C-alpha positions as CSV (number, residue, x, y, z in Angstrom):
1,X,95.0,4.3,25.8
2,X,92.0,4.1,27.9
3,X,91.8,5.9,31.2
4,X,91.7,3.8,34.4
5,X,88.0,4.9,34.7
6,X,87.3,3.6,31.2
7,X,89.1,0.2,32.2
8,X,86.7,0.2,35.3
9,X,83.6,0.7,33.3
10,X,84.8,-2.1,30.9
11,X,85.2,-4.3,34.0
12,X,81.7,-3.4,35.3
13,X,80.2,-4.3,31.9
14,X,82.1,-7.7,31.6
15,X,81.2,-8.6,35.1
16,X,77.6,-8.4,34.2
17,X,76.9,-11.1,31.8
18,X,73.3,-10.8,31.8
19,X,71.3,-8.0,30.1
20,X,72.5,-5.4,32.5
21,X,76.0,-5.4,31.1
22,X,74.7,-5.2,27.6
23,X,72.5,-2.3,28.5
24,X,75.3,-0.4,30.3
25,X,77.5,-0.8,27.0
26,X,74.6,0.4,25.0
27,X,74.0,3.4,27.3
28,X,77.6,4.3,27.4
29,X,77.5,4.4,23.4
30,X,74.5,6.7,23.6
31,X,76.2,9.1,26.0
32,X,79.3,9.2,23.9
33,X,77.4,9.6,20.6
34,X,75.4,12.4,22.2
35,X,78.6,14.1,23.3
36,X,81.9,12.9,22.0
37,X,83.9,15.3,24.4
38,X,82.4,13.9,27.6
39,X,84.7,12.3,30.1
40,X,84.5,8.9,31.6
41,X,85.1,8.8,35.4
42,X,84.7,6.3,38.3
43,X,83.1,7.7,41.4
44,X,81.1,5.9,44.2
45,X,81.8,2.6,42.6
46,X,80.1,3.3,39.3
47,X,80.3,4.8,35.9
48,X,80.1,8.5,35.9
49,X,80.3,10.9,32.8
50,X,81.2,14.5,33.2
51,X,81.5,17.4,30.8
52,X,81.9,20.9,32.7
53,X,80.6,19.2,35.7
54,X,78.8,15.9,36.6
55,X,76.3,14.9,33.9
56,X,75.1,11.3,34.5
57,X,75.9,8.1,36.3
58,X,74.9,4.5,35.2
59,X,74.6,1.8,37.8
60,X,73.4,-1.8,37.7
61,X,71.1,-2.9,40.5
62,X,69.2,-6.1,41.3
63,X,66.5,-6.1,38.4
64,X,67.3,-2.8,36.8
65,X,69.9,-0.4,35.3
66,X,69.5,3.3,36.7
67,X,70.7,6.3,34.6
68,X,71.0,9.1,37.1
69,X,71.1,12.6,35.8
70,X,72.8,14.9,38.5
71,X,70.9,18.0,37.6
72,X,67.9,16.1,36.1
73,X,65.4,18.3,38.0
74,X,66.6,21.3,35.8
75,X,66.9,19.4,32.5
76,X,64.0,19.5,30.1
77,X,62.4,16.1,29.5
78,X,59.8,16.6,26.7
79,X,59.8,13.0,25.9
80,X,59.1,12.1,29.7
81,X,62.0,9.5,30.0
82,X,62.4,10.3,33.8
83,X,60.6,7.6,35.7
84,X,62.5,7.7,39.1
85,X,63.5,10.2,41.7
86,X,60.9,12.7,40.6
87,X,60.6,14.2,43.9
88,X,64.4,14.8,44.4
89,X,65.5,18.4,44.7
90,X,68.4,17.9,42.0
91,X,68.5,14.6,40.4
92,X,66.2,12.6,38.2
93,X,66.7,9.0,36.8
94,X,65.8,6.8,34.0
95,X,65.3,3.1,35.5
96,X,65.4,0.4,32.9
97,X,64.1,-3.2,33.4
98,X,65.0,-6.1,31.4
99,X,63.4,-5.8,27.9
100,X,62.8,-2.2,28.0
101,X,63.0,-0.5,24.6
102,X,65.7,2.2,24.7
103,X,64.7,5.7,23.0
104,X,68.3,6.4,21.9
105,X,67.1,9.7,20.3
106,X,65.5,11.0,23.4
107,X,68.2,9.9,25.7
108,X,70.7,11.8,23.5
109,X,68.7,14.8,23.8
110,X,68.7,14.5,27.7
111,X,72.5,14.0,27.8
112,X,72.8,17.1,25.5
113,X,70.5,19.1,27.5
114,X,72.4,18.2,30.9
115,X,75.8,19.1,29.2
116,X,74.1,22.3,28.2
117,X,72.9,23.0,31.5
118,X,76.5,22.6,33.0
119,X,77.9,24.9,30.3
120,X,75.6,27.8,31.6
121,X,76.3,27.2,35.2
122,X,73.0,25.6,35.9
């Protein structure tokens, strides 16, 4: 049975009938493919995933979907996916606009690196 957080994420996706809902569903799958043991949560009115600590939040905004990595400043980004919040002390984000190509392999690497950072107490 899905958790209440999973149901809220399902609702968030279904309440966005445009490209943003489809993108959040795709990002959710990428996150779970990267780490099958990750936990879905609902915090601050948005979808959050954690494993040994907060990993990533995904939210819809007017004209974009933001994938915010809580410890992004410490996560290696060799493929240069981070494109927002680059001056923040801790977080980094990947902002997606309609029609953007999703580099699933690189996103999975980012998620795995963020989970690994939590495991080391980073």
